C-alpha positions in Angstrom: 0.1 -0.1 0.1 1.4 3.4 -1.1 1.5 6.6 1.3 -1.0 8.1 -0.9 -3.5 5.1 -0.5 -2.8 5.2 3.1 -3.4 8.8 3.5 -6.6 8.7 1.5 -8.2 5.8 3.6 -7.4 7.8 6.7 -9.0 10.7 5.6 -12.3 8.6 4.5 -12.2 7.1 7.9 -11.9 10.4 9.7 -14.8 11.8 7.3 -17.0 8.7 8.2 -16.1 9.3 12.0 -17.0 12.9 12.0 -20.4 12.0 10.1 -21.0 9.5 12.9 -20.3 11.9 15.4 -22.4 14.6 14.1 -25.3 12.1 13.6 -25.1 10.7 17.1 -24.7 14.1 19.0 -28.4 15.3 18.7 -29.3 11.6 20.2 -26.9 11.9 22.9 -28.1 15.4 23.8 -31.6 14.2 24.0 -30.8 11.4 26.2 -28.9 13.5 28.5 -31.6 16.0 28.6 -34.2 13.4 29.5 -31.9 12.1 32.2 -31.6 15.7 33.6 -35.5 16.3 33.5 -36.0 12.9 35.2 -33.4 14.0 37.9 -35.2 17.2 38.4 -38.4 15.5 38.7 -37.3 13.2 41.5 -35.0 15.8 43.3 -37.9 18.5 43.2 -39.7 17.2 46.2 -36.4 16.6 48.1 -35.4 20.3 47.4 -38.9 21.6 48.9 -38.6 19.3 51.9 -35.0 20.5 52.8 -35.8 24.2 52.1 -38.9 24.0 54.1 -37.3 22.2 56.9 -34.9 24.9 57.3 -37.0 27.9 56.9 -38.5 30.0 59.6 -42.3 29.9 59.7 -42.8 33.6 59.1 -41.0 32.9 55.6 -43.4 29.9 54.8 -46.5 32.0 55.6 -45.4 34.5 53.0 -46.2 31.7 50.3 -42.5 31.3 49.1 -42.1 27.6 49.8 -40.4 27.3 46.4 -37.6 29.7 47.2 -34.6 28.9 49.1 -34.6 30.3 53.0 -33.5 33.8 53.2 -32.0 32.9 56.6 -31.4 29.2 57.2 -32.4 27.7 60.7 -32.5 24.3 62.3 -35.4 25.3 64.5 -38.0 23.1 62.7 -35.6 20.0 62.8 -34.9 20.5 66.4 -38.4 21.0 67.3 -39.5 17.8 65.5 -36.7 15.8 67.2 -37.1 17.1 70.7 -39.9 19.5 71.5 -43.2 18.4 70.1 -46.0 16.1 71.7 -47.1 12.9 69.9 -49.9 10.7 71.2 -49.8 12.3 74.6 -46.0 11.9 74.9 -43.7 14.9 74.8 -40.1 14.6 73.7 -40.5 14.8 69.8 -39.5 12.1 67.5 -36.3 11.1 69.2 -37.9 8.2 71.5 -39.6 6.9 68.2 -36.2 7.0 66.4 -35.0 4.5 69.2 -37.9 2.3 68.9 -37.2 1.9 65.0 -33.5 1.1 65.8 -34.7 -1.3 68.3 -36.9 -3.0 65.6 -35.0 -2.7 62.5 -31.5 -3.8 63.6 -32.4 -7.4 64.9 -35.0 -7.8 62.1 -32.5 -7.0 59.4 -29.8 -9.3 61.0 -32.2 -12.2 61.3 -33.7 -12.0 58.0 -30.5 -11.5 56.1 -28.6 -14.5 57.9 -31.8 -16.8 57.6 -32.1 -15.9 54.0 -28.3 -16.6 53.3 -28.7 -19.8 55.2 -31.8 -20.8 53.2 -30.1 -19.9 49.8 -26.9 -21.8 50.7 -29.0 -24.9 51.8 -30.9 -24.9 48.6 -28.1 -24.6 46.2 -25.2 -26.6 47.8 -26.8 -29.4 49.8 -29.7 -30.7 47.3 -32.2 -31.4 50.3 -35.2 -33.6 49.7 -38.0 -31.2 48.6 -36.1 -28.2 48.0 -37.8 -26.9 44.9 -41.1 -27.3 46.6 -40.1 -25.3 49.4 -38.4 -22.7 47.3 -41.7 -22.6 45.3 -43.8 -22.1 48.3 -41.4 -19.5 49.9 -41.1 -17.5 47.0 -44.9 -17.3 46.8 -44.7 -15.1 49.9 -43.2 -12.3 47.5 -46.7 -12.1 45.8 -48.7 -11.9 49.0 -50.0 -8.4 49.7 -49.4 -7.1 53.2 -53.1 -6.9 54.1 -53.6 -10.6 53.3 -51.4 -11.7 56.2 -52.7 -9.1 58.7 -55.4 -11.1 60.4 -53.4 -14.6 60.5 -50.4 -12.8 61.7 -52.3 -10.8 64.3 -54.0 -14.3 65.7 -50.6 -16.0 65.8 -48.9 -13.2 67.7 -51.7 -13.0 70.3 -51.7 -16.6 71.1 -48.0 -16.4 71.5 -48.1 -13.3 73.6 -46.3 -11.3 71.2 -49.0 -8.8 70.1 -48.0 -5.2 70.4 -44.4 -6.0 71.5 -41.1 -5.3 69.8 -40.5 -9.1 69.6 -43.6 -9.5 67.6 -43.1 -6.9 65.1 -39.6 -8.4 64.8 -40.7 -11.7 63.9 -43.3 -10.0 61.4 -40.5 -8.4 59.6 -38.3 -11.5 59.6 -40.9 -13.6 58.3 -41.9 -11.1 55.5 -38.4 -10.6 54.5 -37.3 -14.3 54.1 -38.7 -14.5 50.6 -36.8 -12.0 49.0 -33.6 -12.5 51.0 -33.8 -16.1 50.1 -34.3 -15.6 46.5 -31.2 -13.1 46.6 -29.0 -15.5 47.9 -30.0 -18.5 46.1 -29.4 -16.7 43.0 -26.1 -15.5 44.1 -24.8 -18.9 45.6 -25.8 -20.7 42.1 -23.0 -18.8 40.6 -20.4 -20.1 43.3 -18.4 -23.2 41.8 -19.7 -26.4 43.6 -15.9 -27.2 43.5 -15.3 -24.8 46.4 -17.8 -26.5 48.3 -16.4 -30.0 47.7 -13.0 -28.9 48.7 -14.2 -27.3 51.9 -16.1 -30.6 52.8 -12.7 -32.8 52.1 -11.0 -30.4 54.4 -13.5 -31.3 57.1 -15.9 -28.4 56.9 -19.5 -29.1 58.1 -22.9 -27.6 57.4 -22.2 -24.4 59.3 -18.6 -24.4 59.3 -18.7 -24.1 55.5 -21.3 -21.5 55.6 -19.8 -19.2 58.1 -16.2 -19.7 56.9 -16.5 -20.0 53.0 -19.9 -18.9 51.9 -20.6 -16.1 53.8 -17.2 -14.2 52.9 -17.8 -14.7 49.4 -21.4 -13.4 49.5 -20.3 -10.0 51.2 -21.5 -8.0 47.8 -25.1 -9.8 48.2 -25.1 -9.2 51.9 -25.0 -5.3 51.2 -27.8 -5.6 49.0 -30.0 -7.5 51.3 -29.3 -5.5 54.2 -29.9 -2.3 52.2 -33.2 -3.7 50.6 -34.3 -5.1 54.1 -33.5 -1.9 56.2 -35.2 0.2 53.7 -38.2 -1.7 53.9 -38.4 -2.3 57.6 -37.5 1.4 58.4 -40.1 2.8 56.1 -42.7 0.2 57.0 -46.2 1.7 58.2 -48.6 -0.9 58.0 -47.2 -3.4 60.2 -46.1 -1.0 62.6 -49.4 0.6 62.9 -51.1 -2.8 63.5 -48.3 -4.9 65.4 -46.5 -1.9 67.0 -48.6 -1.4 70.1 -47.9 1.9 72.4 -44.1 1.8 71.7 -44.6 2.2 67.8 -41.8 3.2 65.5 -40.8 6.4 63.8 -42.9 6.1 60.7 -46.3 6.0 62.8 -45.0 8.9 65.2 -44.5 11.1 62.1 -48.0 10.2 60.8 -49.4 11.3 64.3 -47.4 14.2 64.3 -48.5 15.5 61.1 -52.2 14.6 61.3 -52.6 15.6 65.0 -51.8 19.4 64.2 -54.7 21.8 64.1 -54.9 25.5 62.9 -51.9 26.6 61.4 -49.7 23.9 60.7 -45.8 24.1 61.3 -44.8 22.9 58.0 -41.1 23.5 58.9 -41.5 20.9 61.8 -43.3 18.5 59.5 -40.6 18.7 57.0 -38.2 18.5 59.6 -39.9 15.3 61.0 -39.8 13.9 57.2 -36.1 14.7 56.8 -35.3 13.0 60.2 -37.4 9.8 59.5 -35.6 9.4 55.9 -32.0 10.4 57.1 -31.3 6.7 58.2 -32.1 5.1 55.1 -30.4 7.9 53.2 -27.2 7.1 55.1 -27.4 3.5 54.4 -27.5 4.0 50.6 -24.5 6.5 51.0 -22.1 4.3 52.9 -23.2 0.9 51.2 -24.1 2.2 47.8 -20.8 0.9 46.3 -21.4 -2.6 47.9 -25.1 -2.5 46.9 -24.2 -2.1 43.0 -21.4 -4.5 43.2 -23.9 -7.1 44.8 -26.5 -6.4 42.1 -23.9 -6.9 39.3 -22.7 -10.1 41.1 -26.0 -12.0 41.0 -29.0 -10.1 42.3 -30.5 -10.0 39.1 -29.6 -13.5 37.7 -32.0 -16.2 37.1 
């Protein structure tokens, strides 16, 4: 090939590339514009929430809810946390925050560990009736909450756990097992059986293999299950309202705070309460986001 032919081909390739870039540019701009619009659509309520929570009430009464605060203040947030009375009990949302922690932490730990144990047993030990058990368990993913309220209430009453922390924890663990089992089963299907066989040859038993081999491999999936379970349990309202008793969690307290105000509502206090309620799940996503995405890529959406 002569130098002239090489130059001609390079020039033609450059022209084709330029035409391709020019043709793709409007499509790329349209995609970016669509993504920006979607982001603004979802972030607009967050903007209103944050700006209203940090405004003094006289600014909100002027009808400028969409404007940023002229003077930022934490008065509404502090009052929602410690000064308002909810359900005849004063002290703000702080006691109910700790109620939510007492419920969410053990429920998340138990549901994730039991789901991991189920997924491990269903994929690596070939137990009799495993497919039937898995099918029945997964059917729980499709049961609406309202369908299990009465049977669960009767069961908890007979166990003496209705209206207690323990009863609400059991409800969340039972209702979380189908999704956590599904996640870990799909993940463990991708783990080579040779690893399990080698560990058995080395003398590892059922639980030893699970604790020392499978759980360390499943760290990304543990992050996915923890994030999903914590978000669902912390944000739960229906189970908390029905089974929570007098020491109900933060979501029920927030509802009572907003719906028991009469006359001029303190919107900065209400928005401050919403911000405090949403903050724990937001922090979980911030700190576990990398592991969450890695777990999804590693098997959460595999068949």
